C-alpha positions in Angstrom: 37.5 -18.1 10.5 35.3 -20.0 7.9 33.4 -20.7 10.0 32.4 -17.2 10.7 32.1 -16.2 6.8 30.4 -19.0 6.6 28.1 -17.7 9.3 28.4 -14.1 7.9 27.3 -14.9 4.2 23.7 -16.7 5.7 23.3 -13.5 7.7 23.6 -11.7 4.4 21.2 -13.7 2.8 18.5 -13.8 5.3 19.0 -9.7 6.0 19.1 -9.2 2.2 15.7 -11.5 1.6 14.0 -9.5 4.0 15.1 -6.3 3.0 13.6 -7.4 -0.5 10.5 -9.0 0.6 8.0 -6.2 0.3 9.6 -5.3 -3.6 8.7 -8.8 -4.7 5.6 -9.0 -2.7 4.3 -5.7 -5.0 5.8 -7.5 -8.0 3.6 -10.6 -7.0 0.5 -9.3 -6.2 0.9 -6.6 -9.5 1.1 -9.7 -11.2 -1.5 -11.7 -10.4 -4.4 -9.3 -11.4 -3.3 -8.3 -15.1 -1.7 -5.5 -14.1 -3.8 -3.9 -10.9 -1.8 -4.2 -8.0 -4.7 -4.8 -5.4 -7.8 -6.2 -7.8 -10.5 -4.2 -8.2 -10.0 -0.4 -6.5 -11.9 2.8 -6.9 -10.4 6.3 -8.0 -9.5 8.7 -5.2 -12.7 10.7 -4.4 -15.0 8.6 -6.3 -16.5 6.3 -3.2 -19.4 7.3 -1.3 -18.4 7.9 2.4 -20.5 8.8 5.7 -17.5 11.2 6.7 -16.8 12.9 3.3 -21.3 13.7 3.4 -20.5 14.7 6.8 -18.0 16.8 6.0 -19.6 18.4 2.8 -22.5 19.3 4.0 -20.9 21.0 7.3 -19.0 22.9 4.7 -21.8 23.9 2.6 -23.3 24.8 6.4 -20.7 27.6 6.9 -20.3 29.1 3.2 -24.2 29.4 3.2 -24.9 27.2 0.7 -27.7 25.2 -0.3 -27.3 21.6 -1.6 
């Protein structure tokens, strides 16, 4: 009876640790770089990409715009 309770307590601690591990990791990474969660990241849409450039040229070709 007491062994079952101890086993249940340990199992619940392991499950809770696994459930809250991603939150703890995010907090750790967020506080690591002075409030920047994962280092220097560019805002969405500001980075150059071959795929984005190709899609943009296809859209301009369909519209008939010249760029």
